[in-house]
C-alpha positions as CSV (number, residue, x, y, z in Angstrom):
1,M,-0.3,0.2,0.0
2,K,1.1,3.5,-0.9
3,N,1.1,6.6,1.1
4,Y,-0.9,8.9,0.1
5,S,-0.5,12.6,-0.7
6,Y,-2.6,14.8,-2.5
7,P,-4.8,17.9,-1.4
8,C,-8.6,17.6,-3.3
9,C,-8.2,21.8,-4.9
10,A,-4.7,21.2,-6.3
11,E,-6.1,20.8,-10.2
12,S,-2.1,21.2,-10.6
13,M,-1.7,16.6,-9.0
14,A,-5.2,16.0,-10.9
15,P,-4.2,12.2,-12.8
16,K,-4.2,13.1,-16.6
17,P,-5.9,11.9,-18.0
18,A,-9.5,12.4,-16.6
19,P,-11.1,8.7,-15.8
20,K,-13.7,7.3,-18.2
21,L,-15.5,6.9,-15.0
22,V,-14.8,10.6,-13.5
23,I,-16.0,12.5,-17.2
24,D,-19.2,10.8,-16.8
25,Y,-20.1,12.0,-13.5
26,E,-19.1,15.7,-15.6
27,H,-22.0,14.1,-17.7
28,Y,-24.2,13.3,-15.4
29,L,-24.4,17.1,-13.0
30,M,-25.0,18.5,-15.3
31,D,-27.1,17.0,-17.6
32,V,-29.4,15.8,-15.4
33,R,-28.5,17.4,-11.2
34,G,-28.2,20.5,-14.1
35,V,-24.4,21.8,-12.0
36,A,-23.5,24.4,-14.2
37,S,-19.9,24.5,-13.2
38,P,-19.0,21.1,-11.1
39,R,-15.4,22.0,-10.7
40,G,-15.1,21.1,-6.7
41,Q,-17.4,17.8,-7.1
42,L,-14.5,16.9,-10.1
43,A,-11.8,17.3,-8.3
44,T,-12.6,16.0,-5.1
45,V,-13.6,12.8,-7.2
46,R,-10.3,12.7,-9.5
47,C,-8.7,13.7,-5.8
48,F,-10.8,10.8,-4.3
49,L,-10.2,7.4,-7.0
50,A,-7.1,8.4,-6.1
51,F,-6.2,8.3,-3.5
52,L,-8.1,4.0,-3.7
53,E,-5.1,3.6,-6.8
54,T,-2.7,4.0,-4.4
55,Q,-4.6,1.8,-1.5
56,G,-5.4,-0.9,-4.2
57,I,-8.5,-0.7,-3.3
58,P,-11.2,-1.2,-6.3
59,V,-14.5,1.7,-6.2
60,D,-16.4,-1.1,-5.6
61,R,-15.0,-2.3,-2.8
62,I,-15.5,1.0,-1.1
63,G,-16.6,1.0,2.9
64,K,-16.8,3.5,5.7
65,G,-13.1,3.2,6.9
66,T,-12.4,4.4,3.5
67,F,-13.9,7.5,3.5
68,D,-12.3,8.1,6.6
69,R,-9.0,7.1,5.6
70,F,-9.4,9.4,2.8
71,L,-11.1,12.4,5.0
72,L,-8.2,12.9,7.7
73,E,-5.8,12.9,5.1
74,Q,-7.6,15.5,3.3
75,G,-7.9,17.3,6.8
76,R,-4.3,17.6,6.7
77,Y,-4.3,20.6,4.8
78,Y,-7.5,22.0,4.2
79,E,-9.5,23.4,7.9
80,K,-12.4,21.8,8.4
81,R,-15.2,23.8,6.4
82,T,-13.6,22.7,3.3
83,V,-13.2,19.2,4.4
84,A,-16.9,19.2,5.4
85,S,-17.3,20.0,1.3
86,L,-15.3,17.8,0.0
87,S,-17.4,15.6,2.3
88,S,-20.8,16.5,0.6
89,F,-18.9,16.3,-2.0
90,L,-18.3,12.4,-1.9
91,R,-21.6,11.6,-0.6
92,G,-22.7,13.3,-3.8
93,F,-20.5,10.8,-6.3
94,L,-21.5,7.8,-4.4
95,R,-25.5,9.1,-4.2
96,Y,-24.1,8.6,-8.0
97,L,-22.6,5.3,-8.2
98,A,-25.4,3.5,-6.0
99,A,-28.4,4.5,-8.9
100,V,-25.5,3.4,-11.6
101,G,-25.4,0.4,-9.9
102,I,-21.0,0.2,-9.6
103,V,-22.1,-0.5,-6.0
104,A,-25.0,-2.4,-4.5
105,D,-26.0,0.9,-1.3
106,D,-25.5,4.2,-1.2
107,M,-22.7,4.2,1.4
108,S,-23.3,7.9,1.4
109,L,-24.9,8.3,4.6
110,L,-21.8,6.4,6.1
111,V,-19.2,9.8,4.6
112,E,-19.4,11.6,8.5
113,R,-18.5,15.8,7.9
114,P,-16.7,16.9,10.1
115,R,-18.3,19.3,12.6
116,I,-18.3,22.9,12.6
117,V,-19.9,25.1,15.6
118,R,-20.7,28.2,14.6
119,G,-18.8,31.1,14.8
120,E,-15.4,28.5,15.4
121,R,-12.3,27.4,13.1
122,D,-8.6,27.2,13.5
123,P,-7.2,29.6,15.0
124,R,-5.8,32.2,12.1
125,Y,-3.5,33.8,14.6
126,L,-0.1,34.0,16.2
127,R,1.3,36.0,20.1
128,S,3.2,37.8,20.2
129,H,5.9,35.8,21.1
130,Q,6.0,33.9,17.6
131,V,5.6,37.8,16.1
132,A,8.9,38.4,17.8
133,A,10.5,34.8,16.6
134,T,8.9,35.5,13.3
135,L,10.7,37.9,12.8
136,E,13.9,37.3,14.4
137,T,14.9,34.7,11.9
138,M,14.8,37.5,9.5
139,K,18.2,38.1,8.1
140,V,19.3,41.3,7.5
141,E,22.9,41.4,6.4
142,T,21.2,41.0,2.9
143,I,18.8,43.4,1.2
144,V,16.4,41.3,0.6
145,G,16.4,40.0,4.4
146,R,16.5,43.7,5.1
147,R,13.4,44.6,3.0
148,D,10.6,41.3,4.2
149,R,11.6,42.2,7.7
150,A,11.0,45.9,6.3
151,L,7.7,44.5,4.9
152,L,6.6,42.3,8.1
153,T,6.7,44.8,10.9
154,L,4.6,47.1,9.1
155,L,2.1,43.6,8.9
156,A,2.3,43.1,12.7
157,V,2.7,46.5,13.7
158,Y,-0.4,47.8,12.1
159,G,-2.0,44.7,10.9
160,L,-2.1,46.2,7.1
161,R,-3.0,44.5,3.8
162,S,-0.5,42.9,1.5
163,C,-1.5,45.6,-1.1
164,E,-1.5,47.9,1.3
165,V,3.1,47.3,2.7
166,A,3.4,46.8,-0.8
167,R,2.2,49.8,-2.6
168,I,3.5,52.1,-0.2
169,R,5.4,55.1,-1.9
170,L,8.5,56.8,-0.1
171,D,7.5,59.8,-0.2
172,D,4.3,57.9,2.4
173,V,6.9,58.1,5.0
174,L,6.9,61.3,6.8
175,W,9.6,61.1,8.6
176,R,9.5,65.4,10.2
177,C,6.5,64.4,11.0
178,E,6.6,60.3,12.6
179,T,3.9,60.0,10.1
180,L,2.7,56.9,7.9
181,R,0.5,57.5,5.3
182,I,-1.9,54.6,3.7
183,R,-2.3,55.6,0.3
184,H,-4.5,52.6,-1.4
185,R,-7.0,50.2,0.7
186,K,-9.7,48.3,0.0
187,C,-11.7,51.2,1.2
188,Y,-11.0,53.8,-0.9
189,D,-9.6,56.0,2.2
190,T,-7.0,57.4,3.2
191,L,-5.5,56.6,6.4
192,E,-2.2,58.6,8.4
193,L,-1.1,56.2,11.1
194,P,1.7,57.2,13.8
195,L,5.9,55.6,13.2
196,I,5.6,52.9,15.4
197,P,9.3,53.2,15.9
198,A,10.5,49.5,15.8
199,A,8.5,50.3,12.1
200,A,10.1,53.1,11.5
201,S,13.8,52.0,12.6
202,A,12.6,48.3,9.7
203,L,11.7,50.7,7.2
204,A,15.0,53.0,7.2
205,D,17.5,50.3,7.9
206,Y,16.6,49.0,4.3
207,I,15.7,52.1,2.4
208,R,20.1,52.8,3.0
209,V,20.2,49.9,1.3
210,R,17.3,50.1,-0.9
211,P,19.1,49.4,-4.7
212,E,18.5,52.2,-7.5
213,T,15.8,53.0,-8.9
214,V,13.4,55.1,-11.4
215,H,10.3,54.1,-9.2
216,R,9.8,55.2,-6.0
217,D,8.3,52.2,-4.3
218,V,9.5,51.5,-1.4
219,F,9.9,47.6,-2.0
220,L,12.0,47.3,-5.7
221,T,12.2,43.3,-6.6
222,K,14.7,41.1,-5.6
223,W,16.5,40.7,-9.2
224,R,17.8,43.0,-11.5
225,P,15.7,45.0,-13.0
226,Y,13.6,46.7,-9.7
227,R,10.9,47.0,-10.2
228,P,8.0,47.0,-7.4
229,I,7.0,44.2,-6.0
230,H,4.4,42.4,-6.7
231,D,1.2,41.4,-3.2
232,S,2.2,37.8,-3.5
233,A,5.9,38.5,-2.5
234,V,5.3,40.1,0.6
235,G,2.7,36.5,1.4
236,Q,6.0,34.9,0.4
237,A,7.5,36.3,2.5
238,A,6.0,35.8,5.0
239,R,5.0,32.3,5.1
240,Q,9.1,32.0,4.6
241,A,10.3,33.5,7.5
242,L,6.8,31.6,9.2
243,R,8.5,27.5,8.0
244,R,12.5,29.1,8.9
245,A,10.7,29.8,12.4
246,G,9.3,26.3,12.7
247,I,5.6,28.2,13.3
248,E,2.8,26.3,11.6
249,V,-1.1,28.5,11.6
250,A,-3.6,27.6,9.6
251,R,-3.1,29.4,6.2
252,A,-0.2,31.1,6.2
253,G,0.7,34.4,5.0
254,A,0.3,38.2,5.0
255,H,-2.8,37.7,7.2
256,T,-1.4,35.4,9.9
257,F,-0.1,39.2,11.2
258,R,-3.2,41.1,9.8
259,Y,-5.7,38.8,12.8
260,S,-2.7,38.3,15.1
261,H,-3.4,42.4,15.5
262,A,-6.6,42.3,15.6
263,Q,-6.9,39.7,18.0
264,A,-3.8,41.7,20.1
265,L,-5.6,44.6,20.3
266,F,-8.9,42.2,21.2
267,E,-7.9,40.7,23.7
268,A,-6.4,44.3,25.7
269,D,-9.5,45.4,26.1
270,T,-9.1,47.4,22.4
271,P,-13.4,48.7,21.6
272,L,-14.9,46.4,18.1
273,P,-15.4,50.0,16.1
274,E,-11.7,50.6,16.9
275,I,-11.1,46.8,15.5
276,A,-12.9,47.6,12.6
277,G,-11.5,50.6,12.2
278,A,-7.8,49.7,12.4
279,L,-8.8,47.7,9.7
280,G,-10.1,49.6,7.7
281,H,-13.6,47.2,8.3
282,S,-16.9,50.0,7.3
283,D,-19.0,46.1,8.7
284,L,-18.1,44.9,12.7
285,R,-19.0,41.5,11.5
286,T,-15.6,41.1,9.0
287,T,-14.0,42.4,12.0
288,L,-15.6,39.5,13.9
289,G,-14.3,37.3,11.4
290,Y,-10.7,37.6,12.5
291,L,-11.0,37.3,16.4
292,Q,-10.9,34.3,17.7
293,I,-13.9,34.5,21.2
294,T,-13.1,32.1,24.0
295,V,-16.1,30.9,24.6
296,H,-15.0,29.0,27.9
297,P,-14.2,31.6,30.5
298,L,-17.9,32.0,30.1
299,R,-18.9,28.2,30.0
300,D,-17.1,28.2,33.8
301,V,-19.3,31.0,34.5
302,A,-22.4,29.5,33.9
303,L,-21.7,26.4,35.9
304,N,-20.0,27.0,39.3
305,D,-21.8,28.7,42.1
306,G,-22.7,32.2,41.4
307,E,-19.8,33.3,43.5
308,D,-18.1,35.1,40.5
309,L,-20.3,37.2,39.4
310,A,-21.4,38.5,43.0
């Protein structure tokens, strides 16, 4: 039995050409079920069939243990909500197998979906010591190392988006006024932030060695011809730094630091409207999606004899 490692949503890893069973299932979804774009369903089926092949299990011999092992494997790559969606797609495929007589019984109910509690998700934020440990991994003896440390410092201390950091221009760093101007926000407004010493120091260290160019953007690419970086470079720098620090977090990237900033503000009892303003949110419901709200302390109060409420 071969080891299996194939995330369903990674189309580049999908076996090609598509098996006949997948093609037949696609026709069924579109012509019979009326699904306009069954991309997710087909990716899951191709992934499941690849799993069966590596395990040496024929389609007509599948059972509950097969489904459990497959979904546990997918849990290595995805959060519970995504695995729940994959479970639903797998159930639909099993109903199809029973309908066309490939398997004798409908086994869709044997596929267990992860239980999703409203508001529950895998933590996407770092604690302050983890943020510090990540920044300490930067190789400041190189130009790219100084650039990436400045990028991540801005993400960490302000909770900015990757696009906001990537588009900062030299004119936006107002040294005498000790102000950092963020022009290209998602909500199309301009924000002026106090130039926090940690951010000022990281920016100054990079700008001193920044390559000469006609571009006024602060952050430049690694190689000649030097040009402004893309948003994706910020995310790549964040992922590499987290990997070097040995920190695992759900969906690691530039937004990890944004979530961390929001969570730190929340745990410091910052009012929710202020957190929303710092993140550039116009809807408080969006801000709530960034916060990990712990309910266990409330449960403890509810279960004791009431003394904590006195």
